[in-house]
C-alpha positions in Angstrom: 2.6 -12.8 -25.0 -0.7 -14.2 -24.9 -3.4 -11.2 -24.8 -7.0 -10.5 -25.4 -7.2 -7.2 -26.6 -10.8 -4.8 -26.3 -9.9 -2.2 -28.4 -8.3 -1.7 -31.8 -5.7 0.3 -31.3 -3.5 -1.9 -28.7 -1.1 0.3 -26.3 2.4 0.3 -26.5 4.3 -1.1 -23.3 5.4 2.4 -22.1 1.7 3.3 -22.6 0.3 1.1 -20.8 2.8 1.6 -17.7 2.0 5.2 -18.1 -1.8 4.5 -17.3 -1.1 1.9 -14.5 1.4 4.4 -13.2 -1.6 6.9 -12.6 -3.6 4.0 -11.5 -1.2 3.4 -8.8 -0.9 7.3 -8.0 -4.7 7.1 -6.9 -3.9 3.7 -4.9 -1.5 5.8 -3.1 -3.1 8.8 -2.6 -6.5 7.4 -1.1 -4.0 4.6 1.2 -1.6 7.1 2.4 -4.1 10.3 3.8 -5.1 7.5 6.4 -2.8 9.0 8.8 -3.8 12.4 8.8 -7.7 11.1 8.5 -7.0 9.5 12.0 -6.4 13.2 13.5 -9.5 14.4 11.5 -11.6 12.1 12.9 -10.4 12.3 16.5 -11.5 15.6 16.8 -14.2 16.0 14.2 -16.3 13.2 16.0 -14.6 13.8 19.5 -13.1 9.9 19.9 -10.6 8.3 21.8 -7.3 7.4 20.0 -8.7 3.5 19.9 -12.0 4.6 18.1 -9.9 6.9 15.7 -7.9 4.2 14.6 -10.9 2.2 13.3 -10.2 4.5 9.8 -7.1 2.3 9.3 -8.7 -0.6 10.6 -12.2 -0.6 8.2 -9.9 0.8 5.5 -8.1 -2.3 5.4 -10.3 -5.0 6.6 -12.0 -4.5 3.5 -9.1 -6.3 1.2 -9.3 -8.9 3.3 -13.3 -9.1 3.1 -13.7 -8.3 -0.6 -10.3 -9.5 -2.0 -11.9 -12.9 -3.0 -15.3 -11.5 -4.9 -13.0 -8.8 -6.5 -11.2 -11.9 -8.5 -14.8 -13.4 -9.0 -15.7 -9.9 -10.6 -12.5 -9.6 -12.6 -13.0 -13.1 -14.5 -16.3 -11.9 -15.5 -15.3 -8.3 -16.7 -11.9 -8.8 -17.5 -8.9 -6.7 -16.3 -9.7 -3.1 -18.1 -13.4 -3.4 -17.4 -12.4 -4.4 -13.8 -10.1 -1.3 -13.6 -12.8 1.0 -14.8 -15.6 -0.8 -12.0 -12.9 -0.3 -9.2 -12.7 3.4 -9.8 -16.3 3.7 -10.0 -16.8 1.8 -6.3 -14.0 4.2 -4.9 -16.0 7.4 -6.2 -18.8 6.1 -4.3 -17.3 5.6 -0.9 -15.2 9.0 -1.8 -18.8 10.5 -1.9 -20.5 8.7 1.3 -17.3 9.6 3.5 -17.6 13.2 2.5 -21.1 13.3 3.2 -21.6 11.2 6.6 -18.2 13.1 7.9 -19.9 16.4 7.5 -22.8 15.2 9.3 -20.7 13.7 11.7 -21.8 10.0 11.6 -18.5 8.1 12.3 -20.6 5.0 11.3 -21.4 6.3 7.7 -18.0 7.6 7.5 -16.7 4.5 8.3 -18.9 2.7 5.6 -17.4 5.2 3.2 -14.1 4.2 3.7 -14.6 0.4 3.9 -16.3 1.3 0.1 -13.2 3.2 -1.0 -11.2 0.1 0.2 -13.3 -2.2 -1.3 -12.8 -0.6 -4.8 -9.1 -0.6 -4.2 -9.1 -4.0 -3.4 -10.7 -4.7 -6.9 -8.2 -2.7 -8.3 -5.2 -4.2 -6.4 -6.4 -7.4 -7.3 -6.5 -6.0 -11.2 -3.3 -3.8 -11.2 -0.4 -6.0 -9.6 -0.5 -9.1 -11.3 -1.1 -6.8 -14.9 2.1 -4.9 -14.1 3.9 -8.1 -13.1 3.1 -9.9 -16.3 3.8 -6.6 -18.7 7.5 -8.1 -19.2 9.9 -11.1 -17.6 9.0 -12.2 -14.1 12.6 -11.9 -13.2 12.2 -7.5 -13.8 8.7 -7.6 -12.3 10.3 -6.0 -9.0 11.9 -2.9 -11.7 8.3 -2.4 -12.9 6.7 -2.4 -9.9 9.1 -0.5 -8.0 8.2 2.7 -10.8 4.9 2.0 -9.8 5.8 2.5 -6.3 7.1 5.9 -7.3 4.0 7.0 -8.7 2.3 5.3 -5.5 4.5 7.1 -2.9 4.3 10.7 -4.9 1.1 10.7 -4.3 1.4 9.4 -1.0 3.3 12.5 0.1 1.0 14.9 -1.8 -1.9 13.5 0.1 -1.1 14.1 3.8 0.0 17.8 2.8 -3.2 18.7 0.8 -4.7 17.4 3.9 -3.0 19.0 6.3 -2.9 22.1 4.6 -6.5 22.5 3.7 -8.4 20.3 6.1 -6.1 20.4 9.2 -4.9 23.9 8.9 -4.2 25.3 12.4 -4.9 22.0 14.3 -2.9 22.5 17.5 -4.5 26.1 18.1 -8.2 24.6 16.9 -7.7 21.6 19.3 -6.7 24.0 22.2 -9.7 26.0 21.7 -12.2 23.2 21.5 -10.4 21.8 24.9 -12.1 25.1 26.6 -15.4 25.6 24.6 -18.5 25.4 26.4 -20.9 22.4 25.2 -23.0 24.6 22.6 -19.9 26.1 21.3 -17.9 23.1 20.8 -20.9 21.6 18.7 -20.8 24.4 16.5 -17.0 24.4 16.2 -16.9 20.6 15.5 -19.3 21.0 13.0 -17.5 23.7 11.1 -14.7 21.8 11.1 -16.2 18.3 9.8 -17.6 20.3 7.3 -14.3 21.1 5.8 -14.0 17.8 4.7 -17.3 17.7 2.3 -15.9 19.5 -1.0 -12.6 17.9 -1.0 -13.9 14.6 -0.9 -16.5 15.5 -3.5 -14.1 16.5 -5.9 -12.3 13.4 -5.4 -15.0 11.3 -6.3 -15.6 13.4 -9.6 -12.2 13.0 -10.4 -12.5 9.0 -9.9 -15.5 9.0 -12.2 -13.6 11.0 -14.6 -10.8 8.6 -14.6 -13.0 5.4 -14.9 -14.2 6.6 -18.1 -10.5 7.4 -19.4 -9.7 3.9 -18.5 -12.5 2.4 -20.0 -12.2 4.0 -23.5 -8.4 3.9 -23.0 -6.0 1.8 -25.4 -4.9 -0.3 -22.2 -4.9 -4.0 -23.4 -7.1 -6.4 -21.5 -4.4 -8.9 -20.3 -5.3 -12.1 -19.2 -3.1 -12.7 -16.5 -3.6 -16.8 -15.9 -3.0 -17.3 -20.0 0.1 -15.0 -19.6 1.7 -16.9 -16.4 0.8 -20.2 -18.2 3.6 -19.8 -20.8 5.9 -19.4 -17.5 4.7 -21.9 -15.6 7.5 -24.4 -16.9 9.2 -26.5 -14.3 7.0 -24.6 -11.6 4.6 -27.3 -11.1 1.9 -26.1 -13.1 0.6 -29.2 -13.4 -0.9 -29.0 -10.1 -4.7 -28.6 -9.6 -5.2 -26.7 -6.5 -4.4 -23.5 -5.3 -3.6 -25.1 -1.9 -0.4 -27.0 -3.7 1.4 -23.5 -4.1 3.0 -23.2 -0.4 5.4 -20.3 -1.4 1.9 -18.3 -2.4 0.5 -19.2 1.1 3.8 -18.2 2.8 3.4 -15.0 0.4 0.1 -14.2 1.7 1.5 -14.1 5.5 4.6 -12.1 4.1 2.4 -9.2 2.7 0.1 -9.5 5.7 3.3 -8.5 8.2 4.9 -6.2 5.2 1.5 -4.1 4.9 1.2 -3.8 8.8 4.8 -2.5 9.3 4.1 0.0 6.3 0.9 1.2 8.0 2.7 1.2 11.5 5.7 3.5 10.1 3.5 5.5 7.6 -0.1 6.1 9.3 1.0 5.4 12.9 4.0 7.9 13.1 1.6 10.6 14.2 0.4 8.9 17.1 3.8 7.8 17.9 5.4 11.4 17.7 2.5 12.5 19.9 3.5 10.3 22.5 6.8 12.0 22.4 5.4 15.2 23.1 5.6 16.6 19.6 2.8 19.1 18.8 0.0 18.3 16.5 0.6 21.0 13.6 4.0 19.1 12.9 2.9 15.4 13.3 -0.1 16.0 10.9 2.9 15.9 8.2 4.9 13.3 9.3 3.3 10.6 7.2 4.9 12.3 4.2 8.5 11.9 5.7 7.9 8.2 5.7 6.5 8.3 1.9 9.5 10.3 1.3 11.7 8.1 2.4 10.3 5.0 0.5 10.2 7.0 -2.5 14.2 7.4 -2.4 14.1 3.4 -1.6 12.0 2.7 -4.8 14.4 5.0 -6.9 17.3 2.9 -5.6 15.5 -0.1 -6.2 14.8 0.6 -9.6 18.7 1.4 -10.5 19.9 -1.9 -9.0 17.3 -4.5 -9.5 18.3 -6.7 -11.3 21.5 -5.0 -12.9 23.4 -5.6 -9.3 21.1 -7.5 -7.2 18.7 -9.9 -7.2 14.9 -9.3 -5.9 14.9 -11.7 -3.6 18.4 -11.0 -2.1 17.3 -6.9 -1.9 14.1 -8.1 0.1 16.4 -9.7 2.4 19.0 -6.8 3.2 15.5 -4.8 3.5 14.2 -6.7 6.1 17.6 -6.8 7.9 17.4 -3.0 7.7 13.9 -2.9 9.3 15.1 -5.0 12.0 17.7 -2.6 12.6 15.8 0.8 12.5 12.8 -0.5 14.4 15.3 -1.5 17.4 17.0 2.2 17.1 13.5 3.7 17.3 12.9 2.0 20.4 16.7 3.1 21.7 16.0 6.8 21.5 13.7 9.4 22.3 12.0 12.3 20.7 12.8 13.6 16.7 15.5 10.9 16.6 13.4 8.4 17.3 10.5 9.5 15.0 13.3 9.8 12.3 13.8 6.0 12.8 10.3 5.3 12.1 10.5 7.4 9.2 13.4 5.7 7.5 11.7 2.2 7.9 10.0 3.9 4.8 13.1 3.1 2.9 13.5 -0.4 4.4 9.8 -1.1 3.3 10.2 0.7 -0.2 11.0 -2.7 -2.3 9.3 -5.3 -0.2 5.5 -5.2 -1.9 7.5 -5.3 -5.6 9.9 -8.5 -4.4 7.2 -10.1 -2.9 4.2 -9.9 -4.8 5.8 -11.4 -7.8 8.1 -14.3 -6.0 4.4 -15.1 -4.5 2.4 -15.4 -7.8 5.4 -17.3 -9.9 4.3 -20.3 -11.5 0.7 -19.8 -10.4 -0.5 -20.4 -14.0 -4.4 -20.7 -14.3 -4.6 -20.1 -10.5 -2.7 -16.3 -11.1 -6.0 -14.2 -10.4 -7.0 -16.4 -7.5 -3.8 -16.2 -6.0 -3.3 -12.4 -6.4 -6.9 -11.8 -4.7 -5.4 -14.0 -1.7 -2.1 -11.8 -1.5 -4.4 -9.1 -1.6 -6.1 -10.2 1.5 -2.8 -10.3 3.1 -3.2 -6.3 3.0 -5.6 -7.0 6.4 -2.2 -6.6 8.1 -2.6 -2.8 7.7 -5.9 -3.1 10.1 -4.4 -5.7 12.5 -1.3 -4.7 13.6 -1.9 -0.7 13.8 -5.2 -1.6 15.7 -3.1 -3.6 18.2 -0.8 -0.8 18.4 -3.6 1.4 19.3 -5.2 -0.9 21.9 -1.5 -2.1 23.4 -0.2 1.2 23.8 -3.0 2.4 26.7 -1.4 0.0 28.9 2.2 -0.6 27.9 5.4 2.0 27.0 4.2 2.8 23.2 7.9 2.2 21.9 8.3 -0.9 23.3 4.7 -2.3 21.6 5.7 -0.4 18.7 9.1 -2.7 18.3 7.5 -5.9 19.8 5.4 -5.7 16.4 7.8 -4.5 13.9 10.7 -6.9 14.6 8.5 -10.0 14.4 7.4 -9.0 11.4 10.5 -8.1 9.7 11.8 -11.4 10.8 9.4 -13.2 9.6 9.8 -11.5 6.0 13.5 -11.9 6.2 12.6 -15.9 6.3 10.4 -15.4 3.1 13.3 -13.6 1.2 15.7 -16.2 2.2 13.8 -19.7 2.1 10.0 -19.1 2.0 9.5 -18.0 -1.5 11.2 -21.4 -2.7 8.8 -23.6 -0.7 7.3 -25.8 -3.1 9.0 -24.7 -6.1 11.0 -28.1 -6.9 11.1 -29.0 -10.4 8.2 -30.7 -11.9 6.8 -30.8 -8.1 
């Protein structure tokens, strides 16, 4: 493996995986607290449902805006310094969100989420190809599945922490706010919004400390393009433009669809359950159930890939399961319907671990650019849930959920079956 080490004591593969796993934990924590934050901002800023979903939109659209600049930055900083820089950017965003939320300035709070998302765009652009090239590309899905376990453990912890410390007794509080006079309501909402300040300042501090720790860690500074170039034989490695890799571009669209339905099942599940009449004190924790299902899915994937099944075949089965579960959610009601939505987490679990390595396979010197383009596909998490929030205002929300989810899973099924091989002919 070709690599450029920036430290005198290079890390073993196990140590490197452990460090990267800690970074995936951070990614998961900040990604999956968006669901509870929708509930938080809707009450704290006195918003309607569509504007509350801007939390998700702004967070994920930052990936689209900043992924290519992140790739440019990584080429100049190297992967290791890029990882440290991404954590510093996230720390700034966390401090901004905590401060502006306390002041109940929604535009400022959203800018903080955008900055956090920008830091995550840089982190994702570096960390996903990094874990993919730490070993054989054929078993990359297993390594990414292990990272997914770290990610989803954090995703389970995050909503529970926010739910317990910030959204405690949210149902009773919302009822009191609804009947309060204007002056009392303003005071109550100011006090409620201030609950987010200390937790986010603490998160900013943890991010800064982690940034310094990564910078001085024994993590090797791998050069993804050089390592992947060694695996480029027979994959069209002589191509001169990233536009000559159709499997990459189809993969970008596939990640767009995947992240869209992942966020729909994770962050929008509380809104979905509210539409079925479930109380706020229950729905604030539902994101954790989706992520629990994803965690189980990662464990299963870790066991069976590639020992019993290829990552391509597992992706095919996952997409088919997603279609069945989305239809099940539409056909049922109450807790059963919510259970189908949460179970989508299991279907979604191994999609990113399978799609990402399939899409960057054979890119050689275009690996960093390809990774950035794939990270831009995370914008699906901005567009598809926002469409759900808007369209459900005029149409049955269960119908809209299914109408958005099923076509996404159908496209993922196509990519698993044929799309990932587009343009991959020997010597093509």
